[in-house]
C-alpha positions in Angstrom: 5.2 -23.6 -11.5 1.7 -24.7 -12.8 -1.5 -24.4 -10.8 -3.7 -27.4 -10.0 -7.4 -26.5 -10.0 -9.8 -28.6 -7.9 -13.6 -28.2 -8.0 -15.2 -27.4 -4.7 -17.5 -29.9 -3.1 -21.1 -28.8 -3.9 -23.1 -28.0 -0.8 -26.6 -26.4 -0.6 -29.3 -26.3 -3.2 -28.4 -23.3 -5.4 -25.7 -21.1 -6.7 -26.0 -18.5 -4.0 -25.7 -21.1 -1.3 -22.7 -22.6 -3.0 -20.9 -19.3 -3.3 -21.5 -18.5 0.3 -20.4 -22.0 1.4 -17.1 -21.5 -0.6 -16.5 -18.4 1.5 -17.2 -20.2 4.8 -20.5 -18.2 5.3 -22.8 -21.0 6.3 -23.8 -20.8 10.0 -26.8 -19.1 11.6 -27.3 -15.5 10.6 -24.0 -15.2 8.8 -25.5 -15.4 5.2 -27.9 -12.6 6.0 -25.1 -10.4 7.5 -22.9 -11.1 4.6 -25.5 -10.2 2.0 -27.2 -7.3 3.8 -24.9 -5.7 6.4 -26.5 -3.4 8.9 -24.4 -0.6 10.4 -25.7 -0.6 14.0 -26.1 -4.4 14.2 -22.9 -5.6 12.7 -20.2 -3.2 14.0 -18.6 -4.3 17.2 -18.4 -2.2 20.4 -15.1 -0.2 20.2 -14.6 -0.6 24.0 -14.0 -4.3 23.5 -10.6 -3.3 22.3 -7.9 -3.3 25.1 -6.9 0.2 26.2 -9.8 2.0 24.3 -11.1 3.4 27.6 -7.6 4.8 28.5 -7.1 6.2 25.1 -10.5 8.0 25.1 -9.9 9.4 28.6 -6.4 10.7 27.7 -7.5 12.3 24.4 -10.5 13.9 26.1 -8.2 15.3 28.8 -5.7 16.7 26.2 -8.5 18.4 24.3 -10.1 19.8 27.4 -6.9 21.2 28.7 -5.6 22.4 25.3 -2.5 20.2 25.3 -0.4 20.0 22.1 -1.0 16.7 20.3 1.0 15.1 17.5 -0.5 12.5 15.1 2.1 10.2 13.5 0.7 8.3 10.6 2.1 5.6 8.4 2.9 6.6 4.8 0.8 4.1 2.8 -2.8 4.1 1.6 -3.9 2.7 5.0 -2.1 5.1 7.3 -2.7 8.2 5.3 -6.5 7.8 5.3 -6.3 6.8 8.9 -4.5 10.0 9.8 -7.1 11.9 7.9 -9.9 10.2 9.9 -8.5 11.5 13.2 -7.8 14.9 11.7 -11.4 15.2 10.5 -12.6 14.4 14.1 -10.4 17.0 15.7 -11.6 19.6 13.2 -15.2 18.6 13.9 -14.8 19.3 17.6 -13.0 22.6 16.9 -9.7 21.3 18.3 -6.8 22.8 16.5 -3.8 22.4 18.8 -2.4 19.4 16.9 0.1 18.7 14.2 0.6 15.9 11.7 3.8 14.0 11.0 4.1 11.4 8.3 7.6 9.9 8.0 9.4 9.9 4.6 9.2 6.3 3.3 12.5 6.8 1.4 14.7 8.2 4.2 13.1 7.4 7.6 12.3 4.3 9.5 8.8 2.9 9.6 6.8 4.2 12.6 8.3 6.1 15.4 11.9 7.1 15.6 14.1 9.0 18.1 14.0 12.0 15.7 10.2 12.1 15.8 10.2 11.9 19.6 12.7 14.8 19.8 10.6 16.9 17.3 7.6 16.3 19.5 9.4 17.5 22.6 10.8 20.5 20.9 7.3 21.5 19.6 5.8 21.2 23.1 3.8 18.1 22.4 2.6 16.2 25.5 0.4 13.5 23.7 1.5 11.6 20.6 -1.0 9.3 18.8 0.1 6.8 16.1 -2.0 5.7 13.2 -1.2 2.3 11.6 2.2 2.1 13.2 4.0 1.9 16.6 3.5 -1.8 17.6 7.1 -2.7 17.2 8.5 0.6 18.5 9.4 -0.6 22.0 12.6 1.4 22.4 11.1 4.6 20.9 8.0 4.5 23.2 10.3 4.0 26.2 12.3 7.0 25.1 9.2 9.0 24.7 8.2 8.2 28.3 11.6 9.3 29.5 11.1 12.6 27.7 7.7 13.2 29.3 5.5 12.2 26.4 2.3 10.1 26.6 2.0 7.7 23.7 -1.3 6.2 22.3 -0.7 3.5 19.7 -3.4 2.6 17.3 -2.3 -0.1 14.9 -3.0 -3.5 13.5 0.4 -5.0 12.7 1.7 -8.1 14.5 2.7 -7.3 18.1 6.2 -8.2 19.5 7.1 -9.5 23.0 7.5 -7.4 25.1 4.9 -4.8 24.0 5.8 -1.1 23.8 5.1 0.6 27.1 2.5 3.0 25.8 0.0 4.9 27.8 -2.7 3.2 25.7 -2.1 0.5 23.1 -5.0 -0.2 20.7 -4.4 -3.2 18.4 -6.8 -6.1 18.0 -3.9 -8.5 17.6 -2.6 -7.9 21.2 -2.3 -11.0 23.3 -5.4 -11.0 25.6 -7.4 -8.7 23.4 -10.9 -10.0 23.2 -12.1 -7.9 20.3 -14.2 -10.3 18.1 -12.5 -9.4 14.8 -8.7 -9.3 14.5 -8.3 -8.2 10.8 -9.1 -4.5 10.9 -6.7 -2.3 8.9 -5.0 0.7 10.5 -7.6 3.1 9.4 -10.3 0.8 10.7 -8.7 0.9 14.2 -8.5 4.7 13.9 -12.2 4.7 13.1 -13.0 2.6 16.2 -11.1 5.2 18.2 -13.3 7.9 16.8 -16.3 5.8 17.6 -15.1 5.5 21.2 -14.4 9.3 21.5 -17.9 10.1 20.2 -19.5 7.6 22.6 -17.7 8.4 25.8 -15.4 11.4 25.2 -18.1 14.0 26.1 -17.8 15.7 22.7 -20.8 17.4 21.0 -20.9 15.5 17.6 -24.2 15.1 15.6 -25.5 11.5 15.7 -24.2 9.5 12.8 -21.6 12.1 11.7 -18.8 9.5 11.8 -20.4 7.7 8.9 -19.0 10.4 6.6 -15.6 9.1 7.5 -16.3 5.7 6.0 -15.1 6.6 2.5 -11.6 6.9 4.0 -12.1 3.6 5.9 -13.2 1.8 2.7 -10.2 3.1 0.7 -7.8 2.0 3.4 -9.4 -1.4 4.0 -9.4 -2.4 0.3 -5.9 -0.9 -0.3 -4.4 -2.8 2.6 -5.7 -6.1 1.4 -7.3 -7.2 4.6 -10.0 -9.8 4.2 -13.4 -8.3 3.3 -15.3 -10.3 5.9 -17.0 -9.6 9.2 -16.6 -5.9 10.3 -14.4 -5.1 7.2 -17.2 -6.1 4.9 -19.6 -3.8 6.8 -17.1 -0.8 6.7 -16.5 -1.2 3.0 -20.2 -1.8 2.2 -21.2 1.5 3.7 -17.9 3.2 2.8 -18.6 2.7 -0.8 -22.0 4.3 -0.4 -20.3 7.4 1.1 -17.5 7.3 -1.5 -20.1 7.5 -4.3 -21.4 10.6 -2.7 -18.1 12.0 -1.5 -17.9 15.7 -0.7 -14.0 15.7 -0.6 -12.6 18.0 -3.3 -9.5 15.8 -3.6 -11.4 12.6 -4.3 -13.8 14.4 -6.7 -10.8 15.8 -8.7 -9.0 12.4 -8.6 -12.2 10.7 -10.0 -12.3 13.3 -12.8 -8.7 12.6 -13.6 -9.3 8.9 -13.7 -12.6 9.3 -15.6 -14.4 7.5 -12.8 -18.1 8.1 -12.4 -18.6 8.3 -8.6 -22.0 6.7 -8.6 -20.5 3.5 -10.0 -17.3 3.2 -7.9 -16.6 -0.3 -6.6 -13.9 -2.2 -4.8 -11.8 -2.8 -7.9 -11.6 1.0 -8.5 -10.1 1.4 -5.1 -7.7 -1.5 -5.5 -6.4 -0.7 -9.0 -6.9 3.0 -9.4 -7.4 5.0 -6.2 -5.1 3.1 -3.8 -2.1 3.0 -6.1 -2.4 6.8 -6.7 -2.4 7.5 -3.0 0.6 5.1 -2.5 2.5 6.7 -5.4 3.0 9.8 -3.2 5.1 8.1 -0.6 6.8 5.8 -3.1 8.0 8.5 -5.5 8.0 11.7 -3.3 6.2 12.1 0.1 2.9 10.9 1.6 2.0 14.4 2.6 0.7 14.9 -0.9 -1.8 12.1 -0.5 -2.8 13.4 2.9 -3.4 16.8 1.4 -5.5 15.4 -1.4 -7.8 13.7 1.2 -8.1 16.7 3.5 -8.0 19.8 1.3 -11.1 22.0 1.0 -9.8 23.7 -2.2 -10.8 22.4 -5.6 -7.9 24.2 -7.3 -5.4 22.5 -4.9 -7.2 19.2 -5.3 -6.9 19.4 -9.1 -3.1 20.1 -8.8 -2.6 17.3 -6.4 -4.6 14.8 -8.5 -2.5 15.7 -11.6 0.7 15.3 -9.5 -0.2 11.9 -8.1 -1.2 10.6 -11.6 2.3 11.7 -12.9 4.0 10.0 -9.9 2.0 6.8 -10.5 3.2 6.7 -14.1 6.8 7.2 -12.9 6.4 4.4 -10.4 5.3 2.0 -13.1 8.4 2.8 -15.2 10.7 2.2 -12.3 9.1 -1.1 -11.3 9.3 -2.3 -14.9 13.1 -1.6 -14.9 13.6 -3.6 -11.6 11.6 -6.5 -13.0 13.8 -6.6 -16.2 16.9 -6.6 -14.0 15.7 -9.4 -11.9 14.7 -11.5 -14.9 18.3 -11.0 -16.2 19.7 -12.3 -12.9 17.6 -15.4 -12.9 18.4 -16.4 -16.5 21.8 -17.6 -15.0 20.2 -19.8 -12.3 19.0 -23.4 -12.9 17.3 -24.0 -9.6 15.5 -21.4 -7.7 16.1 -21.2 -3.9 13.0 -21.5 -1.6 13.2 -17.8 -0.6 14.3 -15.2 -3.2 16.4 -12.2 -2.3 17.0 -9.4 -4.9 18.6 -6.0 -4.5 20.7 -3.2 -5.8 21.9 -0.1 -3.9 20.4 2.1 -6.6 16.9 0.6 -6.6 14.3 3.1 -5.4 13.0 2.2 -2.0 9.5 3.4 -2.5 8.6 0.8 -5.2 10.2 -2.3 -3.6 6.9 -3.6 -2.2 5.2 -3.3 -5.6 8.1 -5.1 -7.3 8.0 -7.8 -4.6 4.3 -8.4 -5.3 5.0 -8.9 -9.0 7.9 -11.2 -8.3 5.9 -13.4 -6.0 3.3 -13.7 -8.7 5.9 -14.8 -11.2 8.2 -17.1 -9.1 5.7 -18.3 -6.5 8.1 -18.1 -3.6 8.6 -15.6 -0.7 10.5 -12.6 -2.0 12.7 -10.1 -0.3 13.7 -7.0 -2.3 16.1 -4.3 -1.0 17.7 -1.0 -1.9 19.9 1.4 0.0 19.8 4.9 1.3 22.0 6.9 3.7 20.8 4.9 6.7 21.7 1.5 5.2 19.8 -1.3 3.5 16.0 -1.1 3.6 13.6 -3.6 1.9 10.2 -5.1 1.5 9.1 -8.7 1.7 6.0 -10.6 0.4 5.0 -14.1 1.3 3.9 -17.1 -0.7 2.5 -20.5 0.3 1.5 -19.5 3.9 4.9 -18.6 5.1 4.7 -16.1 8.0 7.3 -13.5 7.1 7.6 -12.0 10.6 8.3 -15.5 12.0 10.7 -16.1 9.2 12.7 -13.0 9.9 12.7 -13.8 13.6 14.1 -17.2 12.9 16.7 -15.7 10.5 18.2 -13.7 13.3 15.5 -11.3 14.5 16.8 -8.2 16.3 20.3 -9.6 16.4 20.6 -9.5 12.6 18.0 -7.0 11.4 18.2 -3.4 12.5 14.4 -3.4 12.2 11.8 -5.8 10.9 8.0 -6.3 11.2 4.7 -6.1 9.4 2.1 -8.8 8.7 2.3 -12.6 8.1 2.1 -12.0 4.3 3.9 -8.7 3.9 6.6 -6.9 5.9 9.6 -4.6 5.9 13.2 -4.8 7.1 16.4 -2.9 7.6 19.9 -4.4 7.6 23.4 -3.0 8.0 24.9 -2.6 4.6 27.9 -4.7 5.5 25.7 -7.7 6.4 23.4 -7.8 3.4 25.3 -10.8 2.0 24.1 -12.8 5.0 20.4 -12.2 4.3 19.7 -14.9 1.6 21.6 -17.7 3.4 19.9 -16.9 6.7 16.4 -16.9 5.1 
């Protein structure tokens, strides 16, 4: 399918004005904010997010009373840095009665699960906080309440109806949420929570300390492909400045492995080098290795982890190449491509399906669903094309009556289907 290029209508008197106009940056003080972001001026009040006040109150109470807290983070290059953000805050305030749980991408459902809830109860947890997940876990949050757990959800994925009955639910995409910017990534929402905790939680934190977390926010924001406008642009602008001066042994060793000079690191380095290495952990083994890289204080451990992630990234490339070759062989037998493409084999490795889907969308220019199989059934990733909203598409194809689980963003998502029903997926879509 060929592309048709059209020249933009020229507005303004110069190249800079034209470039800003092409990006929709034309009104009032928008050009000045776009070109020269200011931290204090351009970041929004975290308490404009629904439930932020309840979340801050509950976490402050848990810390003050020494309750056991569990942080459940997503396993990608957004959720892992987001989990590290809240971890760093707890360490800064000398709170140690918490544990981290990051699900196994290959063998566990996305977000919360009954097994995680039971683990929390067994470990004496009374407050569970999610990072970059939880919006679709209505049944799991209800179970947690029955088991005596309070749940605070921090997320940015699309929100179902009804919402999960959490103690506090922080997500700018909630219906009725008046936060002025809806496109934060999961780590961005976690950072807003830390801002709220510092502002009103009663914790003794040096003024401006949270800015040292912006390297993690920048990595997550670029890696998760959210638009670099409004607050995201501010977070990445200052996050890159912190990243160029990072004090994290894991990032220093990763830069050395990748032969990156920290002082010159830019968005492309995150998108094509740093983010893929962090993601390779969950795709090929477990995300805990990426989390350890971001949080370790040991340079020897950091060097070992950086070497391991580089090896896993090379392995990931090889596996994706094999899948693409198999798909191309399948489509050599088809004359007309359907409007939605579905590919899968039981032996395809679950961790690389999203990467493969991205490549297939680029080649075939259609929405793509790719699946593999583990002991729990069929699990897959989806990527959109042409403005198709994947969550709406999956809802129209049967929603919860067909999918065991589904969700995500308009442009990317995940799904689970019973193995005996996989043959229905393509016709339904």
